C-alpha positions in Angstrom: 0.3 -5.8 -17.7 3.0 -4.0 -19.2 2.1 -0.4 -20.9 4.5 1.4 -23.1 5.5 4.8 -21.5 3.4 6.8 -23.7 0.0 4.7 -23.1 0.6 6.1 -19.3 1.4 9.4 -20.3 -1.4 9.9 -22.1 -3.4 9.0 -19.5 -1.7 11.0 -17.0 -2.3 14.1 -19.1 -5.9 13.3 -20.2 -6.8 13.6 -16.1 -6.8 16.5 -14.3 -5.0 16.0 -11.0 -7.1 18.5 -9.4 -10.0 17.1 -10.7 -9.3 13.7 -9.5 -8.0 14.3 -5.9 -10.4 17.1 -5.7 -12.9 14.3 -5.7 -11.5 13.0 -2.5 -10.2 15.9 -0.5 -11.2 19.8 -0.6 -8.8 21.6 -2.2 -8.3 25.3 -2.3 -6.4 27.2 -4.7 -3.2 28.9 -3.3 -1.1 30.8 -6.1 -0.3 28.4 -8.6 -0.9 25.6 -7.0 -4.1 23.9 -4.5 -3.9 23.1 -0.8 -5.8 20.7 1.6 -5.6 18.4 4.4 -3.7 15.3 3.9 -5.5 12.5 3.4 -2.9 10.2 4.4 -2.1 11.4 7.9 -4.0 13.5 10.6 -3.5 17.3 10.3 -5.1 20.7 11.3 -3.2 23.1 8.8 -3.2 21.9 5.5 0.2 20.9 4.4 -0.7 18.7 1.3 -0.1 20.4 -2.2 -1.6 19.8 -5.7 0.6 21.2 -8.4 -1.8 21.3 -11.7 1.4 22.5 -13.9 3.2 19.8 -13.0 0.7 17.0 -12.4 2.3 16.1 -9.3 0.9 16.1 -5.5 3.3 16.5 -2.1 2.4 16.8 1.3 5.0 18.6 3.1 3.9 17.2 6.3 4.2 13.5 6.1 6.1 13.3 2.7 3.7 11.5 0.5 3.6 12.3 -3.3 3.4 11.2 -6.6 1.5 12.0 -9.7 -2.4 11.3 -10.6 -1.7 7.3 -10.8 0.2 7.1 -7.8 -2.4 9.0 -5.3 -5.4 6.4 -6.4 -2.7 3.8 -6.0 -2.2 5.0 -2.2 -5.6 6.3 -1.6 -7.7 3.5 -2.8 -4.8 0.6 -2.6 -4.8 -0.1 -5.9 -2.4 -1.9 -8.0 -0.7 0.4 -10.6 -2.8 -1.7 -13.3 -6.1 -1.1 -11.3 -5.5 2.8 -11.0 -4.1 3.0 -14.5 -7.4 1.3 -15.6 -9.7 3.4 -13.7 -7.9 6.6 -15.1 -8.0 5.3 -18.7 -11.8 4.6 -17.9 -12.3 8.0 -16.3 -11.1 9.6 -19.7 -12.4 7.3 -22.4 -9.0 5.9 -23.2 -9.1 2.3 -24.4 -5.8 0.7 -23.1 -4.1 -1.6 -25.4 -5.3 -5.3 -25.5 -3.6 -8.1 -23.9 -2.0 -10.2 -27.1 -3.5 -13.5 -25.4 -2.6 -16.8 -27.4 -6.4 -18.7 -28.6 -6.3 -20.9 -25.4 -5.4 -18.0 -23.3 -8.7 -16.0 -25.1 -10.4 -19.2 -24.2 -9.7 -19.0 -20.5 -10.4 -15.5 -20.3 -13.5 -15.6 -21.7 -14.5 -19.0 -19.2 -13.4 -16.7 -16.4 -15.7 -13.5 -17.5 -19.0 -16.1 -17.6 -18.2 -17.6 -14.6 -18.2 -13.7 -13.0 -21.1 -13.0 -14.5 -22.9 -16.2 -13.2 -21.4 -15.2 -10.0 -23.2 -11.8 -10.0 -26.3 -12.8 -11.7 -26.4 -15.4 -8.9 -25.5 -12.6 -6.0 -28.4 -10.6 -7.5 -30.9 -13.6 -7.1 -29.6 -14.5 -3.8 -29.9 -10.7 -2.6 -33.9 -10.0 -3.9 -34.8 -13.6 -2.6 -34.4 -12.4 1.0 -36.1 -9.0 0.4 -39.0 -11.0 -1.2 -41.7 -13.2 1.1 -39.6 -16.6 0.6 -36.6 -14.8 2.5 -38.6 -14.3 5.6 -36.3 -16.7 7.2 -33.3 -15.6 6.2 -34.4 -12.3 7.0 -35.7 -12.8 10.3 -32.4 -14.5 11.4 -30.2 -11.2 10.3 -32.7 -8.9 12.1 -32.4 -11.4 15.2 -28.8 -10.9 14.6 -29.3 -7.2 14.8 -28.0 -6.2 11.6 -29.6 -3.2 9.8 -30.8 -2.8 6.3 -28.0 -0.6 5.6 -25.2 -3.2 6.2 -27.0 -6.0 4.8 -27.3 -4.1 1.2 -23.9 -3.1 1.7 -22.1 -6.4 2.2 -25.0 -8.0 -0.5 -26.7 -10.5 1.8 -29.0 -13.1 0.4 -30.9 -16.0 0.6 -31.0 -19.5 -1.1 -34.0 -21.2 -0.9 -33.3 -23.9 -3.2 -37.0 -25.4 -3.6 -37.3 -27.1 -7.3 -33.1 -25.7 -8.0 -35.0 -22.2 -8.1 -31.3 -20.3 -9.0 -30.6 -23.0 -11.8 -33.4 -22.5 -13.6 -32.6 -18.7 -13.1 -29.7 -18.9 -14.5 -30.6 -21.1 -17.6 -33.1 -18.8 -18.2 -30.3 -16.0 -18.4 -28.7 -17.7 -21.4 -25.9 -19.8 -19.3 -24.7 -23.4 -20.2 -25.0 -26.2 -18.0 -21.4 -27.2 -17.2 -20.7 -23.2 -16.9 -23.2 -23.1 -14.7 -21.7 -26.3 -13.0 -17.9 -24.8 -12.8 -19.4 -21.7 -11.1 -19.7 -23.6 -7.7 -23.4 -22.7 -7.2 -24.7 -25.8 -8.6 -23.8 -29.6 -8.1 -24.7 -32.5 -9.9 -25.8 -36.1 -9.5 -27.3 -38.7 -11.0 -30.9 -38.8 -9.4 -31.1 -35.1 -9.5 -29.1 -33.8 -12.3 -28.1 -30.4 -12.3 -29.6 -28.6 -8.8 -28.6 -25.8 -6.4 -25.7 -26.3 -4.3 -27.2 -23.7 -1.5 -30.8 -24.3 -0.1 -32.3 -23.0 2.9 -29.2 -20.9 4.0 -28.3 -17.0 4.4 -25.6 -16.3 1.9 -22.7 -13.9 2.2 -21.1 -13.2 -1.3 -17.5 -13.1 -1.3 -15.7 -10.3 -3.4 -12.6 -9.5 -4.5 -10.7 -6.4 -3.9 -12.2 -4.7 -7.3 -16.0 -5.8 -5.8 -16.5 -8.7 -8.3 -18.4 -11.7 -6.9 -16.1 -14.4 -7.1 -18.2 -17.2 -4.2 -20.5 -17.5 -1.5 -20.4 -18.7 2.0 -23.7 -20.1 3.0 -24.9 -20.6 6.5 -27.7 -23.0 7.1 -31.2 -22.2 9.1 -31.8 -24.9 11.7 -29.5 -27.8 13.0 -29.0 -28.7 9.2 -25.1 -29.8 8.5 -23.0 -28.4 8.0 -23.4 -25.2 9.5 -21.6 -23.0 7.2 -20.7 -24.1 3.3 -18.5 -22.6 0.9 -18.3 -22.4 -2.7 -15.8 -24.7 -4.2 -12.6 -23.3 -5.8 -12.7 -22.4 -9.3 -11.0 -20.4 -11.8 -12.2 -17.3 -10.3 -11.9 -18.1 -6.5 -8.9 -18.9 -4.7 -9.6 -19.2 -0.7 -6.3 -18.7 0.2 -5.6 -15.6 -2.0 -9.0 -13.7 -0.9 -9.8 -12.0 2.2 -14.0 -11.4 3.4 -14.2 -7.5 3.5 -11.1 -6.5 1.8 -12.7 -4.6 -0.7 -14.4 -2.5 2.0 -11.3 -2.3 4.3 -8.7 -1.3 1.8 -10.5 2.3 1.9 -9.6 3.1 5.4 -7.2 5.4 6.7 -6.3 3.7 10.0 -2.9 2.2 9.4 -4.1 -0.9 10.7 -6.4 -4.0 9.9 -8.6 -6.2 12.3 -8.1 -10.0 11.4 -11.5 -11.9 12.4 -12.4 -15.6 12.2 -15.8 -15.6 10.3 -18.3 -13.4 8.2 -20.3 -12.3 10.7 -17.5 -11.0 13.2 -16.6 -8.8 10.0 -20.0 -7.4 9.1 -20.7 -6.7 13.5 -17.5 -4.7 13.3 -18.2 -2.5 10.1 -21.6 -1.8 11.7 -20.3 -0.9 15.0 -18.1 1.6 13.0 -14.7 -0.5 12.6 -14.7 -0.9 8.7 -11.4 -2.0 8.7 -12.3 -5.8 9.7 -11.5 -8.5 7.5 -11.6 -12.4 7.6 -10.3 -15.4 5.9 -12.6 -17.5 4.0 -13.5 -20.6 5.8 -10.1 -21.8 5.8 -6.6 -21.3 7.9 -4.8 -18.1 7.3 -2.3 -18.4 5.0 1.2 -16.8 3.7 -0.5 -15.5 0.6 -3.1 -14.0 2.5 -0.6 -12.3 5.0 1.2 -10.8 1.6 -2.0 -9.5 0.5 -2.7 -7.6 4.1 1.0 -6.5 3.9 0.4 -4.6 0.6 -2.8 -2.9 2.0 -1.6 -2.0 5.5 1.4 -1.5 8.1 0.1 -4.0 11.2 -2.7 -6.2 12.2 -4.8 -6.3 15.3 -5.6 -10.2 15.9 -9.5 -10.4 17.1 -10.1 -13.9 17.4 -12.6 -16.1 19.6 -11.5 -16.3 23.3 -11.9 -19.5 23.0 -9.0 -22.6 22.9 -9.3 -22.9 19.1 -9.3 -19.0 19.0 -6.1 -18.9 21.2 -4.4 -21.5 19.0 -5.5 -19.7 15.9 -3.9 -16.5 17.3 -0.6 -18.2 18.0 -0.2 -20.1 14.5 -1.2 -16.6 12.7 1.1 -14.2 14.6 3.5 -16.4 13.2 2.5 -16.0 9.5 2.1 -12.2 10.0 5.6 -11.9 11.5 7.5 -14.1 8.5 5.6 -11.7 6.5 6.8 -8.6 7.7 3.7 -7.5 9.4 3.6 -6.6 13.1 0.7 -7.6 15.0 -1.4 -7.2 18.3 -4.0 -9.5 19.8 -7.1 -7.9 21.0 -8.5 -9.1 24.4 -12.3 -10.1 23.8 -13.5 -12.0 26.8 -15.7 -11.9 28.8 -17.2 -12.5 25.6 -16.5 -15.1 22.7 -16.6 -13.5 19.6 -16.5 -10.0 18.1 -20.1 -9.9 17.2 -21.3 -10.7 21.3 -18.7 -8.3 22.4 -20.2 -5.4 20.0 -23.7 -6.4 21.9 -22.8 -6.5 25.2 -20.0 -4.1 25.9 -20.5 -2.0 22.8 -18.0 0.1 20.3 -16.5 2.6 22.6 -15.1 -0.8 25.0 -14.2 -2.2 21.8 -12.0 0.9 20.9 -9.9 0.8 24.2 -9.4 -2.9 23.7 -7.6 -2.3 20.0 -5.9 0.8 22.0 -4.7 -1.9 24.3 -4.2 -5.0 22.3 -1.3 -6.9 23.6 2.0 -7.5 21.7 2.2 -10.6 19.7 5.4 -11.8 21.9 4.3 -11.1 25.3 1.1 -12.8 24.1 2.7 -15.8 23.0 4.9 -16.1 26.5 1.7 -15.7 28.6 -0.3 -18.5 26.8 2.9 -20.8 27.2 2.9 -20.0 31.0 -0.5 -22.1 30.7 1.2 -25.2 30.1 3.5 -24.8 33.6 2.7 -24.8 37.2 4.2 -21.2 38.7 4.5 -22.7 42.3 6.8 -25.8 41.2 10.3 -24.7 41.2 11.3 -27.0 38.7 8.3 -26.2 36.2 9.0 -22.6 36.7 12.5 -23.4 35.6 11.7 -24.8 32.2 9.0 -22.2 31.5 12.0 -19.6 32.0 13.9 -21.6 29.6 11.7 -21.7 26.9 11.5 -18.2 27.7 14.6 -17.7 26.7 14.6 -19.9 23.6 11.9 -18.0 22.3 14.0 -14.8 22.7 16.5 -16.1 20.8 14.3 -15.2 17.5 15.3 -11.7 18.0 18.3 -11.1 15.9 18.3 -7.1 16.4 20.4 -6.5 19.6 18.2 -3.7 20.7 14.9 -5.2 20.3 16.3 -8.3 22.2 17.3 -6.2 24.9 14.1 -4.7 25.4 12.2 -8.0 25.4 14.5 -9.5 27.8 13.7 -6.3 30.2 10.0 -6.4 29.8 9.7 -10.4 30.4 12.3 -10.3 33.2 10.0 -7.7 35.0 6.9 -9.4 33.8 8.0 -12.7 35.5 10.6 -11.9 37.9 13.2 -13.2 36.3 16.5 -11.7 37.3 17.7 -9.5 34.0 21.2 -10.7 34.1 20.4 -14.6 34.4 17.8 -14.4 31.7 20.3 -12.8 29.5 23.0 -15.3 30.1 20.6 -17.7 29.6 19.1 -16.4 25.7 23.0 -16.1 25.2 24.0 -19.6 25.9 21.1 -20.8 23.8 21.8 -18.4 21.0 25.4 -19.9 20.9 24.2 -23.2 20.5 22.1 -22.5 17.7 18.8 -23.0 19.8 16.7 -20.7 18.2 13.1 -22.2 18.3 11.4 -18.9 16.6 12.2 -17.9 13.4 14.2 -14.7 12.8 12.1 -11.2 12.0 12.7 -10.1 8.9 15.1 -7.2 8.6 14.1 -3.8 8.8 14.5 -1.7 5.7 16.7 1.1 5.5 14.0 4.4 6.0 14.2 7.2 3.5 17.8 9.1 4.0 20.1 5.9 4.8 22.1 4.2 2.2 20.5 0.2 1.5 24.2 -0.9 1.5 25.2 -0.2 5.1 22.1 1.4 6.6 23.8 4.7 7.7 22.3 8.1 7.2 23.7 10.6 5.0 25.9 13.1 5.9 25.3 16.9 6.6 27.2 17.3 3.6 25.4 14.7 1.5 22.1 15.5 2.3 23.1 19.3 1.7 24.1 18.1 -1.9 20.5 16.3 -2.2 18.5 19.3 -1.3 20.4 21.5 -4.0 19.5 18.6 -6.2 15.8 18.7 -5.3 15.5 22.5 -5.4 17.2 22.9 -9.1 14.4 20.5 -10.3 11.9 22.2 -8.4 12.8 25.3 -10.2 13.0 23.6 -13.5 9.5 22.3 -13.3 8.2 25.7 -12.1 10.1 27.2 -15.4 11.0 25.0 -18.5 12.6 27.7 -19.8 15.5 27.9 -17.3 17.0 24.8 -18.9 18.2 26.5 -21.7 20.7 28.5 -18.6 21.5 25.7 -16.8 22.4 23.3 -19.7 25.9 24.2 -20.1 27.0 23.6 -16.5 24.8 20.6 -15.1 24.1 16.9 -16.3 21.9 14.1 -15.0 25.4 12.5 -14.0 26.1 15.3 -11.4 23.1 14.2 -9.2 23.7 11.7 -7.0 23.1 8.1 -7.5 19.8 6.4 -7.7 16.0 8.2 -7.7 17.8 11.5 -8.0 20.3 10.4 -11.1 17.3 8.6 -13.0 14.9 11.3 -12.3 17.1 14.3 -13.7 18.1 11.9 -16.7 14.3 11.6 -17.8 13.3 15.1 -16.6 16.6 16.5 -18.6 15.7 14.5 -21.7 11.9 15.8 -21.5 13.5 19.2 -21.4 15.6 18.6 -24.3 12.9 18.0 -26.6 11.0 21.1 -25.7 14.1 23.6 -26.0 13.0 27.2 -27.4 13.4 28.5 -30.3 16.7 30.6 -29.7 14.9 34.0 -31.4 11.7 33.7 -29.0 14.3 32.8 -26.1 15.6 36.1 -26.6 13.3 38.2 -27.4 11.6 37.1 -24.0 14.5 38.7 -22.5 14.4 35.9 -19.6 14.9 32.5 -21.1 11.5 32.0 -20.5 10.8 28.4 -23.0 7.3 29.6 -24.4 4.4 27.7 -24.7 6.3 24.3 -26.1 8.7 24.1 -23.1 5.9 24.7 -20.7 3.7 21.7 -21.5 6.7 19.9 -20.8 6.1 21.0 -17.2 2.7 19.6 -17.1 3.3 16.0 -18.0 7.4 16.1 -17.1 7.0 15.3 -13.5 4.3 13.5 -13.5 5.5 11.4 -16.5 9.0 11.1 -14.7 7.2 9.7 -11.3 5.3 7.3 -13.3 8.5 5.6 -14.4 9.6 4.2 -10.9 8.1 0.9 -10.0 7.8 1.0 -6.2 5.7 3.7 -3.9 8.7 4.8 -1.8 10.6 5.7 -5.3 7.9 7.4 -6.4 7.0 9.3 -3.3 10.8 10.4 -3.0 10.9 11.4 -6.9 7.6 13.7 -6.2 9.7 15.4 -3.8 12.3 16.4 -6.0 9.5 18.9 -7.8 8.2 19.9 -4.9 11.2 21.5 -2.7 10.9 25.4 -1.9 13.3 27.9 -0.7 11.9 30.1 1.8 11.9 33.9 2.5 13.4 34.4 -1.2 11.2 37.4 -2.7 13.5 39.6 -4.8 14.6 38.7 -8.1 17.8 39.7 -7.5 18.2 37.1 -4.4 16.8 34.7 -6.3 19.1 34.9 -9.3 21.9 34.7 -6.7 20.7 31.7 -5.1 19.9 29.8 -8.5 23.8 30.5 -9.5 24.5 29.0 -5.9 22.4 25.9 -6.2 23.8 25.2 -9.6 27.2 26.1 -8.5 27.3 23.7 -5.5 25.7 20.9 -7.7 28.9 20.8 -10.1 31.1 21.5 -7.0 29.6 18.5 -5.3 30.0 16.5 -8.6 33.7 17.1 -9.3 34.6 16.5 -5.8 32.8 13.2 -5.4 34.5 12.2 -8.9 37.9 13.5 -7.7 37.7 10.8 -4.5 36.1 8.3 -6.1 37.4 8.1 -9.8 36.9 4.6 -10.2 33.3 5.0 -9.9 33.1 8.2 -11.9 35.0 7.0 -15.1 38.1 9.3 -14.2 40.9 6.9 -13.3 42.4 7.4 -16.5 46.1 8.1 -15.0 47.8 11.4 -13.3 47.8 13.9 -16.2 44.1 13.3 -17.2 42.8 13.4 -13.6 45.0 16.8 -13.6 43.0 18.1 -17.0 40.0 17.4 -15.4 40.3 19.3 -12.4 41.6 21.8 -14.2 38.6 21.9 -16.8 36.3 21.6 -13.6 37.6 24.5 -11.7 37.2 26.6 -14.8 33.8 25.5 -15.4 33.3 26.8 -11.9 34.1 30.1 -12.6 32.4 30.2 -15.4 29.2 29.7 -13.0 30.3 32.1 -10.9 30.4 34.9 -13.7 27.6 34.0 -15.5 24.3 35.9 -15.1 21.4 33.6 -14.2 18.0 35.3 -15.2 14.7 34.0 -13.7 11.3 35.3 -13.9 9.8 37.9 -11.5 6.8 35.1 -10.6 9.4 31.9 -10.4 
């Protein structure tokens, strides 16, 4: 849902960023800010700074930054809407209601009813497991080595099913039969009517990322069929768009997830100290699930059974992950069959070693491919080498392809030049048999258009722009002095210019009373303009959509000049920054008149150059005044 800017600003202003982040990170006051160890990367010396006056956090070590909403999005892996709602609830702010049509209102209410039924059913199963009727299920979990704490964490339960006790329980709660049937916890036939779907099974509640119960998985006790039975798809349960354990794994900070096959694998991993484990929901891994994982992590470790089915699943799913832009590696589980058995026989320490040594997915694919050929037969070995060449065509990046050519050639004793020629021949003939990897997105500091890094001069210009915005956010009263010389159009395109435009607009509305400013002797904005610093930077950050843009915007308000303490030095530094920004803007306009809107003939251009030089001279003759504590 879209929320107006004023609503977002209200939520930001109502949540003290130090209080919010302080509930996750130990913060210590340092001057006007607070510092602590960054929660987004490993460090021993604090480089994580939180500015209560600006409503901004920034890590000078890894570069992460943003406002209070951004922090929750990054730390909790929440969406913008989830983070905004959490903060609104924390501050007691009621967000605007969605203006649903009557039909949409009915659908929304129906979903809420199903979620309520699922929650009550999960509670019923949970209590039954811990009652005399649940002894069979409790014994099963205990034999599998699960502790009470891990059983509680996953909300494990038991379905007795005798006399359709769950249906009777839900009816007493006031739910209609048609809603109980739609929820998937019950089925209907002419002989028995509405009755429990799950009976004599241990129950695994399936939760979405917001911890709402959306479905169930059940394992039969004994030799009944089917061994595993899952909830059908409902208006709140889509198997292809959810993953088991994601609600817990999303909080981990390892930078990777472990993708398993089943519920017990995930639970065993979490109990052993690997809470980044997730699994698909009894169906084949999907492209939608890969996209969901991409939102929460940077890479995947595949931890599948070591049997033939597990190998087949790994080969299939690594291609899905690759297409989604998620690098993956494969964990060697041998001699154990699955994760649960591995933890019991070899233990967590050995498993960590296996994670550290997980095999490159492409090399794993080639190794599995080799099993189809006889390496003692020259003809079969030649066919294998040619299949390798076809697979290598999938790498469109020349450096990446060359690295894999060398690695495979060394591992399988193939002359590297011969393999290069074979790859080139297949490539020229259009013989790619593997989907080419996604293009690498440009890293920060690169132009998305050409992938080239900024020149030294361009980077210096960007740094001056960051310094000026930081200075203005520290002392908004300076805006009155800077305003005659600098406009948002003088900033670099993209995040820099848009951030300047928005922040200058905020400062423009908070211009101080001239008499009050002159009385202060420093151009200090007074309380009115100072209040702009509190919500201004945080509001500017909130206006950007992507995490990368928000992080870049946060840095604009947290860039410092080191080693300058004397007031006169600060004033000279401010003058130099303003001069450099204007000088660079004029130079860029002269070099690219079409883009800057100055292509209006020789006379007009000459006039602009003369006016620009006069303005630069005026900057040099202006005495900027800063506060002693600025």
